[in-house]
Each structure stands twice: as C-alpha cells, then as structure tokens.
N, CA, C and O atoms as CSV, one atom per row, in Angstrom:
chain,resi,resn,atom,element,x,y,z
A,1,MET,N,N,-12.405,92.712,8.279
A,1,MET,CA,C,-14.023,92.110,8.833
A,1,MET,C,C,-14.286,92.539,10.367
A,1,MET,O,O,-13.349,92.344,11.141
A,2,ALA,N,N,-15.367,93.054,10.834
A,2,ALA,CA,C,-16.481,93.437,11.458
A,2,ALA,C,C,-16.533,92.286,12.715
A,2,ALA,O,O,-16.491,91.069,12.534
A,3,TYR,N,N,-16.644,93.041,14.164
A,3,TYR,CA,C,-17.116,91.665,14.848
A,3,TYR,C,C,-18.659,92.380,15.138
A,3,TYR,O,O,-18.867,93.553,14.829
A,4,GLU,N,N,-19.455,91.719,15.621
A,4,GLU,CA,C,-20.890,91.592,15.533
A,4,GLU,C,C,-20.747,92.565,17.113
A,4,GLU,O,O,-19.689,92.902,17.644
A,5,ALA,N,N,-22.112,92.848,17.593
A,5,ALA,CA,C,-21.629,93.752,19.117
A,5,ALA,C,C,-21.944,92.516,19.975
A,5,ALA,O,O,-22.645,91.617,19.509
A,6,GLY,N,N,-21.512,92.462,21.043
A,6,GLY,CA,C,-21.510,91.337,21.773
A,6,GLY,C,C,-20.479,89.699,21.231
A,6,GLY,O,O,-20.283,88.664,21.866
A,7,MET,N,N,-20.092,90.049,20.042
A,7,MET,CA,C,-19.134,89.053,19.863
A,7,MET,C,C,-17.721,89.056,21.006
A,7,MET,O,O,-17.548,90.166,21.509
A,8,LEU,N,N,-17.134,88.422,21.273
A,8,LEU,CA,C,-16.026,87.985,21.924
A,8,LEU,C,C,-15.182,86.961,22.011
A,8,LEU,O,O,-15.669,85.976,22.566
A,9,ILE,N,N,-13.560,86.812,21.477
A,9,ILE,CA,C,-13.035,86.042,21.307
A,9,ILE,C,C,-11.766,86.864,22.524
A,9,ILE,O,O,-11.450,88.052,22.600
A,10,MET,N,N,-11.341,85.819,23.236
A,10,MET,CA,C,-10.083,85.477,23.939
A,10,MET,C,C,-9.288,84.660,23.733
A,10,MET,O,O,-9.864,83.691,23.239
A,11,PHE,N,N,-7.705,84.402,23.887
A,11,PHE,CA,C,-6.930,84.026,23.696
A,11,PHE,C,C,-6.158,83.675,25.013
A,11,PHE,O,O,-5.540,84.612,25.518
A,12,ASP,N,N,-6.100,82.355,25.698
A,12,ASP,CA,C,-5.365,82.325,27.049
A,12,ASP,C,C,-4.130,82.173,26.724
A,12,ASP,O,O,-4.174,81.412,25.758
A,13,VAL,N,N,-3.131,82.410,26.919
A,13,VAL,CA,C,-1.828,82.461,26.438
A,13,VAL,C,C,-1.073,81.501,27.905
A,13,VAL,O,O,0.000,80.904,27.811
A,14,VAL,N,N,-1.720,81.539,28.878
A,14,VAL,CA,C,-1.141,79.727,29.239
A,14,VAL,C,C,-1.651,78.630,29.070
A,14,VAL,O,O,-0.750,77.800,29.191
A,15,THR,N,N,-2.722,78.081,28.828
A,15,THR,CA,C,-3.299,77.477,28.251
A,15,THR,C,C,-3.186,77.067,26.614
A,15,THR,O,O,-2.922,75.971,26.120
A,16,LYS,N,N,-3.445,78.189,26.041
A,16,LYS,CA,C,-3.222,78.224,24.580
A,16,LYS,C,C,-4.596,78.351,24.120
A,16,LYS,O,O,-4.720,78.580,22.916
A,17,GLY,N,N,-5.661,78.253,24.819
A,17,GLY,CA,C,-7.045,77.890,24.355
A,17,GLY,C,C,-7.593,79.510,24.105
A,17,GLY,O,O,-7.246,80.632,24.475
A,18,VAL,N,N,-8.589,78.956,23.305
A,18,VAL,CA,C,-9.238,79.875,23.093
A,18,VAL,C,C,-11.265,79.888,23.276
A,18,VAL,O,O,-11.849,78.871,22.900
A,19,PHE,N,N,-11.939,80.835,23.732
A,19,PHE,CA,C,-13.002,81.040,24.952
A,19,PHE,C,C,-13.598,81.953,23.405
A,19,PHE,O,O,-12.868,82.672,22.722
A,20,VAL,N,N,-14.796,81.730,23.182
A,20,VAL,CA,C,-15.267,82.917,22.652
A,20,VAL,C,C,-17.126,82.473,22.944
A,20,VAL,O,O,-17.780,81.450,23.149
A,21,GLU,N,N,-17.392,84.038,22.795
A,21,GLU,CA,C,-18.589,84.375,23.092
A,21,GLU,C,C,-19.471,84.897,21.593
A,21,GLU,O,O,-19.084,85.811,20.865
A,22,PHE,N,N,-20.617,84.134,21.392
A,22,PHE,CA,C,-21.280,84.347,20.169
A,22,PHE,C,C,-22.614,84.557,19.876
A,22,PHE,O,O,-22.711,83.903,18.837
A,23,ARG,N,N,-23.175,84.797,19.983
A,23,ARG,CA,C,-24.724,85.382,20.172
A,23,ARG,C,C,-25.368,84.806,21.385
A,23,ARG,O,O,-26.415,84.165,21.298
A,24,ASN,N,N,-24.768,85.020,22.496
A,24,ASN,CA,C,-25.105,84.483,23.665
A,24,ASN,C,C,-24.708,82.841,23.947
A,24,ASN,O,O,-25.313,82.327,24.887
A,25,THR,N,N,-23.911,82.135,23.337
A,25,THR,CA,C,-23.379,81.259,23.346
A,25,THR,C,C,-21.622,81.100,23.641
A,25,THR,O,O,-20.598,81.562,23.138
A,26,PHE,N,N,-21.988,80.120,24.812
A,26,PHE,CA,C,-20.232,80.577,25.092
A,26,PHE,C,C,-19.673,79.284,24.761
A,26,PHE,O,O,-20.318,78.281,25.069
A,27,GLU,N,N,-18.311,79.152,24.043
A,27,GLU,CA,C,-17.542,77.901,23.424
A,27,GLU,C,C,-16.309,78.107,23.987
A,27,GLU,O,O,-15.753,79.199,24.104
A,28,SER,N,N,-15.860,76.959,24.360
A,28,SER,CA,C,-14.311,76.972,24.882
A,28,SER,C,C,-13.565,75.993,23.838
A,28,SER,O,O,-13.646,74.783,24.052
A,29,LEU,N,N,-12.855,76.447,22.742
A,29,LEU,CA,C,-11.737,75.949,21.988
A,29,LEU,C,C,-10.552,75.323,22.905
A,29,LEU,O,O,-9.728,76.059,23.449
A,30,PRO,N,N,-10.535,74.389,22.992
A,30,PRO,CA,C,-9.296,74.143,23.828
A,30,PRO,C,C,-7.935,73.823,23.126
A,30,PRO,O,O,-7.186,73.243,23.913
A,31,GLY,N,N,-7.532,73.965,22.229
A,31,GLY,CA,C,-5.934,73.753,21.263
A,31,GLY,C,C,-5.383,73.162,21.750
A,31,GLY,O,O,-6.035,72.293,22.329
A,32,PRO,N,N,-3.973,73.092,21.934
A,32,PRO,CA,C,-3.688,74.067,22.277
A,32,PRO,C,C,-3.129,75.218,20.659
A,32,PRO,O,O,-2.973,74.603,19.604
A,33,TYR,N,N,-3.002,76.045,20.657
A,33,TYR,CA,C,-3.250,76.660,19.059
A,33,TYR,C,C,-1.677,77.191,19.582
A,33,TYR,O,O,-1.264,77.134,20.740
A,34,GLU,N,N,-0.998,77.674,18.488
A,34,GLU,CA,C,0.486,78.009,17.772
A,34,GLU,C,C,0.411,79.573,19.069
A,34,GLU,O,O,1.334,79.799,19.852
A,35,ASP,N,N,-0.436,80.140,19.016
A,35,ASP,CA,C,-0.035,81.698,18.645
A,35,ASP,C,C,-1.290,81.916,19.104
A,35,ASP,O,O,-2.189,81.079,19.173
A,36,ARG,N,N,-1.359,83.684,19.586
A,36,ARG,CA,C,-2.753,84.276,19.623
A,36,ARG,C,C,-3.254,84.123,18.411
A,36,ARG,O,O,-4.174,83.315,18.278
A,37,ALA,N,N,-2.720,84.929,17.149
A,37,ALA,CA,C,-3.045,84.784,15.922
A,37,ALA,C,C,-4.344,83.251,15.532
A,37,ALA,O,O,-5.570,83.147,15.500
A,38,ALA,N,N,-3.441,82.539,15.359
A,38,ALA,CA,C,-4.016,81.186,15.258
A,38,ALA,C,C,-4.907,81.043,16.021
A,38,ALA,O,O,-5.922,80.585,15.497
A,39,GLY,N,N,-4.976,81.278,17.246
A,39,GLY,CA,C,-6.254,81.152,18.228
A,39,GLY,C,C,-7.533,82.036,17.961
A,39,GLY,O,O,-8.679,81.602,17.840
A,40,ILE,N,N,-7.113,83.417,17.890
A,40,ILE,CA,C,-7.791,84.216,17.393
A,40,ILE,C,C,-8.479,83.694,15.856
A,40,ILE,O,O,-9.650,84.055,15.734
A,41,ALA,N,N,-8.146,83.224,15.158
A,41,ALA,CA,C,-8.652,82.812,14.029
A,41,ALA,C,C,-9.040,81.857,13.501
A,41,ALA,O,O,-9.298,81.694,12.308
A,42,ALA,N,N,-9.141,80.855,14.705
A,42,ALA,CA,C,-10.127,79.593,14.534
A,42,ALA,C,C,-11.458,80.105,15.640
A,42,ALA,O,O,-12.505,79.471,15.503
A,43,GLY,N,N,-11.436,81.316,16.807
A,43,GLY,CA,C,-12.252,81.588,16.890
A,43,GLY,C,C,-13.334,82.430,16.352
A,43,GLY,O,O,-14.516,82.490,16.692
A,44,GLU,N,N,-12.593,83.159,15.307
A,44,GLU,CA,C,-13.628,83.982,13.888
A,44,GLU,C,C,-14.198,82.419,13.114
A,44,GLU,O,O,-15.375,82.062,13.130
A,45,GLU,N,N,-13.329,81.823,12.620
A,45,GLU,CA,C,-13.811,80.686,11.803
A,45,GLU,C,C,-14.966,79.810,12.953
A,45,GLU,O,O,-16.036,79.728,12.350
A,46,TYR,N,N,-15.052,79.365,13.907
A,46,TYR,CA,C,-15.834,78.800,15.020
A,46,TYR,C,C,-17.400,79.859,14.393
A,46,TYR,O,O,-18.376,79.399,13.800
A,47,CYS,N,N,-17.098,81.670,14.877
A,47,CYS,CA,C,-18.510,82.502,14.598
A,47,CYS,C,C,-18.783,82.634,13.011
A,47,CYS,O,O,-19.722,83.122,12.382
A,48,ARG,N,N,-17.807,82.118,12.692
A,48,ARG,CA,C,-18.099,81.945,10.713
A,48,ARG,C,C,-19.744,80.852,10.478
A,48,ARG,O,O,-20.888,80.955,10.036
A,49,GLU,N,N,-18.860,79.893,11.103
A,49,GLU,CA,C,-19.717,78.509,10.942
A,49,GLU,C,C,-20.896,78.545,11.305
A,49,GLU,O,O,-21.762,77.857,10.765
A,50,HIS,N,N,-21.172,79.523,12.483
A,50,HIS,CA,C,-22.461,79.491,13.319
A,50,HIS,C,C,-22.564,80.621,12.864
A,50,HIS,O,O,-22.252,81.331,13.820
A,51,GLY,N,N,-22.789,81.245,12.057
A,51,GLY,CA,C,-23.523,82.967,10.901
A,51,GLY,C,C,-23.268,84.037,11.073
A,51,GLY,O,O,-24.080,84.949,11.230
A,52,TRP,N,N,-21.555,84.154,11.073
A,52,TRP,CA,C,-21.082,85.737,11.559
A,52,TRP,C,C,-20.649,85.927,10.153
A,52,TRP,O,O,-19.921,85.139,9.549
A,53,ASP,N,N,-21.248,87.257,9.570
A,53,ASP,CA,C,-20.379,87.040,8.335
A,53,ASP,C,C,-19.422,88.760,8.429
A,53,ASP,O,O,-19.080,89.258,7.357
A,54,GLY,N,N,-19.137,89.387,9.549
A,54,GLY,CA,C,-18.420,90.198,9.439
A,54,GLY,C,C,-19.009,91.275,9.111
A,54,GLY,O,O,-18.110,92.082,9.345
A,55,SER,N,N,-19.911,91.902,8.721
A,55,SER,CA,C,-20.588,92.473,8.129
A,55,SER,C,C,-21.652,94.189,9.360
A,55,SER,O,O,-22.431,95.127,9.187
A,56,ASP,N,N,-20.809,93.465,10.515
A,56,ASP,CA,C,-20.832,94.899,11.544
A,56,ASP,C,C,-19.729,95.878,11.125
A,56,ASP,O,O,-19.218,96.048,10.019
A,57,THR,N,N,-19.451,96.597,12.540
A,57,THR,CA,C,-18.778,97.616,12.386
A,57,THR,C,C,-17.739,97.881,13.036
A,57,THR,O,O,-17.094,98.927,12.970
A,58,ARG,N,N,-17.465,96.716,13.863
A,58,ARG,CA,C,-16.198,97.252,15.104
A,58,ARG,C,C,-15.363,96.039,14.683
A,58,ARG,O,O,-15.802,94.950,14.312
A,59,PRO,N,N,-14.058,96.421,14.808
A,59,PRO,CA,C,-12.833,96.002,13.754
A,59,PRO,C,C,-12.427,94.518,14.340
A,59,PRO,O,O,-12.612,94.202,15.515
A,60,SER,N,N,-11.846,93.658,13.349
A,60,SER,CA,C,-11.648,92.169,14.300
A,60,SER,C,C,-10.616,92.035,14.270
A,60,SER,O,O,-10.041,93.103,14.060
A,61,SER,N,N,-9.733,90.900,14.416
A,61,SER,CA,C,-8.044,90.929,15.209
A,61,SER,C,C,-7.043,91.078,13.882
A,61,SER,O,O,-5.816,91.112,13.975
A,62,ASN,N,N,-7.829,91.166,12.556
A,62,ASN,CA,C,-6.985,91.345,11.387
A,62,ASN,C,C,-7.165,92.780,11.045
A,62,ASN,O,O,-6.690,93.145,9.969
A,63,ASP,N,N,-7.970,93.929,12.030
A,63,ASP,CA,C,-7.797,95.080,11.634
A,63,ASP,C,C,-7.005,95.940,12.564
A,63,ASP,O,O,-7.180,97.154,12.662
A,64,ASN,N,N,-5.913,95.087,13.404
A,64,ASN,CA,C,-4.894,95.752,14.667
A,64,ASN,C,C,-3.619,96.209,13.930
A,64,ASN,O,O,-3.222,95.654,12.905
A,65,ASP,N,N,-2.967,97.315,14.549
A,65,ASP,CA,C,-1.820,98.230,13.587
A,65,ASP,C,C,-0.829,97.274,14.303
A,65,ASP,O,O,0.292,97.566,13.888
A,66,TRP,N,N,-0.748,96.131,15.313
A,66,TRP,CA,C,0.639,96.440,15.602
A,66,TRP,C,C,1.262,94.908,15.188
A,66,TRP,O,O,0.499,94.134,14.612
A,67,GLU,N,N,2.502,94.527,15.453
A,67,GLU,CA,C,3.033,93.084,15.483
A,67,GLU,C,C,2.700,91.990,16.257
A,67,GLU,O,O,1.669,91.895,16.922
A,68,ALA,N,N,3.488,91.246,16.177
A,68,ALA,CA,C,2.982,90.055,16.910
A,68,ALA,C,C,4.754,90.831,17.712
A,68,ALA,O,O,5.683,91.581,17.411
A,69,GLY,N,N,4.164,89.815,19.038
A,69,GLY,CA,C,4.688,90.174,20.206
A,69,GLY,C,C,4.952,91.546,20.859
A,69,GLY,O,O,5.467,91.697,21.967
A,70,GLU,N,N,4.557,92.474,20.079
A,70,GLU,CA,C,4.594,94.022,20.519
A,70,GLU,C,C,3.849,94.363,21.483
A,70,GLU,O,O,2.706,93.943,21.305
A,71,ASP,N,N,3.988,95.003,22.538
A,71,ASP,CA,C,3.287,95.574,23.395
A,71,ASP,C,C,1.922,96.097,23.001
A,71,ASP,O,O,1.725,95.967,21.793
A,72,GLN,N,N,1.207,96.494,23.479
A,72,GLN,CA,C,-0.019,97.080,23.060
A,72,GLN,C,C,-0.432,97.799,24.449
A,72,GLN,O,O,-1.197,97.519,25.372
A,73,ALA,N,N,0.535,98.968,24.117
A,73,ALA,CA,C,0.133,100.679,24.733
A,73,ALA,C,C,-1.518,101.004,24.943
A,73,ALA,O,O,-2.371,101.087,24.060
A,74,THR,N,N,-1.654,101.134,26.152
A,74,THR,CA,C,-3.563,101.749,26.457
A,74,THR,C,C,-3.096,103.175,26.893
A,74,THR,O,O,-2.097,103.456,27.555
A,75,GLU,N,N,-3.832,103.825,26.488
A,75,GLU,CA,C,-3.930,105.445,27.353
A,75,GLU,C,C,-4.720,105.134,28.847
A,75,GLU,O,O,-5.731,104.460,29.046
A,76,ASP,N,N,-3.894,105.861,29.777
A,76,ASP,CA,C,-4.398,105.915,30.909
A,76,ASP,C,C,-5.818,106.412,31.038
A,76,ASP,O,O,-5.803,107.511,30.484
A,77,LYS,N,N,-6.910,106.196,31.437
A,77,LYS,CA,C,-7.964,107.268,31.283
A,77,LYS,C,C,-8.790,107.706,32.506
A,77,LYS,O,O,-9.793,108.414,32.597
A,78,ARG,N,N,-7.811,106.850,33.700
A,78,ARG,CA,C,-8.772,107.549,34.964
A,78,ARG,C,C,-8.712,109.135,35.323
A,78,ARG,O,O,-9.406,109.635,36.208
A,79,GLY,N,N,-8.074,109.637,34.766
A,79,GLY,CA,C,-8.105,110.879,34.969
A,79,GLY,C,C,-6.758,111.637,35.464
A,79,GLY,O,O,-6.772,112.851,35.667
C-alpha cells in the first residue's frame, strides 16, 4: 500500500508508542506496541479508519526490503 502525501507514522522506541500525522490531524497512539512493525501497523489502521485507502504512490511500511532489527543504511548525500 502507498502512503498519502503528508501522511506520517513514527514509532517511538523508548515509549513503544506511535505518533500519526494524517490529513493535518495529529494523534498519539500510546501503546505500548510489541515492536516497530506492530506500532506502524496500528498507525496504518488508524489512517484506514479515517479514510486512507492506500491508492497514492508513496511506499508504506509493508514495502520495506530490510529485515526486522537490521540497520537501515542511508547514503550520505552531504557532498
């Protein structure tokens, strides 16, 4: 599924809660969730309940190609 532009779901590894921004509404889902995948899934479910259908073009958490617990390397683009 794809996220809408401006849709944001963040998992807090300290509190194990989730912060969701969806259609200019901000929501905290306190959890605690077992892990990042469970937290993100809860955030996505919140968005579905509020009208998200996944038809946009941005990849969702289900499209990640890394394994749970694996470091997500990013390229340093500072030049």
